[in-house]
N, C-alpha and C positions, 0 to 999 in steps of 0.2 A: 534154420536161422535166416533172418532177413539180410539180404546182401546190400552193401552200401552202393547207392546209385553212382554211376560213373559221372564225372564232370561233363557238363554240356559242351559240345564242341564249339558253340557260338560264344563261349566265354561267360556263361551264367555263373554267378557267385553262389557259393554254398557256405553254410554255417553249421556248427554242431549244435544239435538240440540239447538244451540243458537237462531235459527230462529223461530221454532215452539214449542220449549220446550218439545219435545217428546223424550223419550229414544230410541236411535238407536244403532246398533252395532258400536263399535269403529274402526273396520277394514274396513269400507266402505268409499269411497271417498265423496259420496253425500248422503244427507238425503233422504230416500225412500219415505217420505211423502211430504216435501215441495220442494224437488229437489234442495236444496241449498248446496253448498260445505261446508264441515265441516272443522273447523280450525285444522291445524296440520295433516290432512289426505292427503295422496298422491292422486292426481287427476288421474282418469283413462284415461284421454285424453293424447295423446302424446304431449310433449312440442315442441313448435316451437322455435328453437334457433335463428331464424332471428328476432323474436320479442324481444329477450333479447338484441340484438345489437342496436335496435332502441330506441332513447330516449323516456322516458315515457311521458304521456300526461301532466304531471304537469310542463313540460318544453316546452311550445309551440314554443318559439323562437329557442331553440336548435334543436327541431324536424324539424322546417321549414328550418333552415340552413342545417341540415343533408340531407333533401330531395332535396334542391337545389344544394348543393355542395358536396354531399356524394361521387360521382364518382371521383372528384378531390382529396378528402381526401384519398380514397383508393389507388390512384396512387402516391400521394406525400408522404404519411406517410411511406410506405415501402422504398422509395428512401432515405428519410432522415435517416431512421433507418440503411440502408445499409452503408451510408456515415459515420454515427457515429461509427458503428462497425469497418469499415475500418480504421478510424482515430485512434481508440483505439488500434487496432492491430498493425498499423505502429508505434505508439508511444511505444508500449511494445517491439516490435522487434528491434527498433533502439535505445533504451535507453541503457546507459552504465551499464553493470553488475558489481557489486562489489563483489569480492571474498575475504573473510577473513579466512585464515586457523586457526584452533583451536590452542591456545597458552595458557599455564598455567601461563606464566610470564607476558605477556602484553595483555591486553584486549582492542581491538579496536572496536569502533562503528563509522560508517560513513553513511552519506546520501548525495544524489546528488541534486544540484541546477542548473537548466539550465539557461545559460546566453545568451546574444545576439551573433549572428553569429554562432550558433551551438555549442558554447563552454559549457563545464560542469564544475562546481566547486564542488569538494568534500570537505565537512566540517565534521570533526570528532573529537573524543577524544580518548586518550590512557590512560589507567589506569595501573599504575605500581604495580604489585603484587609480585615483586621480591625484590632484595636488593636496598639499598639507592644509588641514583646517585646524589651526591651533586654538588653545584656550584664550580667553580675554580678547577676542576679536569680534568684529561686527558681522561675521559670517558663521553659519552653523549648518551641519548636514541634517536634513530632516527626511523622514519617511512619510510620504503622502499616501493615504489609503482612501480609495474611492469605493464606497459601499453601494451596491446595487440591490434594491429590495425586489421582492417578487411582484409588486404592483407597478414597478417601473421607476419609483423614486430613487434618487441618488443623494448621497451624503458624503462629505469629505472630512477626514480626520488627519491630524498631523502629530507625529511623535518624533522624538529625537533619540537616536541610538546612543547608548552609554557604554563607554569603554571602562575596563577596570582601572586604567591608569589616568583617565582624563574625565572632564565633565561631559555633560550631555551634548551631543552633536559635534564634539571636537575629536577628530580622528586624523592621524597622520597617514601618509600613503602606506598601504599594507596593513593597517590596523583595522580591526572589526569591532563593532559595538552591538549590543543586544537591545531589543525593543519588544514591547508587548502592546497589542491592540485588542480591545474588547469589542466583539462583534455583537450587536443586538439581535434579538430574535426576529426572524423574517427576512434576513439578508440572504440573497441568492449567491452573490459572488463578491470578491474583494480584489481590487486591482492595486498593487503596491508599486510605488515608484520612489526612487531616491533623488533628491534635489538639494541644491545649496540654497539656504535661506539667508536673506539679507536682514540681519537683526536691526539695522538702522532705518528700516522703512517706517514712514509715518512718524518719525521722531524729529523734533526741532531742537537744535543745539545752539546755545548762546555763545558767541565767540568770547574768548577770555579777554580780548583787548577792550571790549565794551564795558566790562565790569558789571556791577550790580546797581541798578537804579534805585536810589533811595527816595523815600517820600519826604516832602519838605517838612522841616521841624516846625512845631507849633510855638508861637511866641508866648513868652511868659507875661501874664498880666499882672 
């Protein structure tokens, strides 16, 4: 009968082999008595990485499919991956970039929605953190959009955010309004700013004291 080896005087750790129930050193990959691999120990044989790529034996159909069509999988899979990466890259490079400068008075949040024909619709909200802008006043809150095309041309658009409780461009402090801006095809970036619009610009008002000037009456003949 094989005698159990005595513990190493230098403090070497021993474990019990699950196959032959004999104590063996814990740092050996295989049991020196039954030659069986020990659980949790690193095998001394070099690993074959090709075996890791082959489906295990418990999936015979998958292994058979890989054996018959593995070469086509190796050709088609990289091609599909390259097309996917190219599609994501083109979508990232051609999408409209939204630029919102920091503003302490008007907080703007916007997101893009792609429509048919290459058009892009920007939907967003503006939060008024300044003074009250009521209805029936000569002032209104507007969102100015500066469109930059790929050829260097610029275009400006103006929309008025609308609150569920008030008209367009009328927002009290702490209220927010929604807006939409349609971006034409070919636009590279859109810069959004919030400003107060003076609705009385370029308007001429007649004072009430002057009254209405009447034309002279024609004399009866």
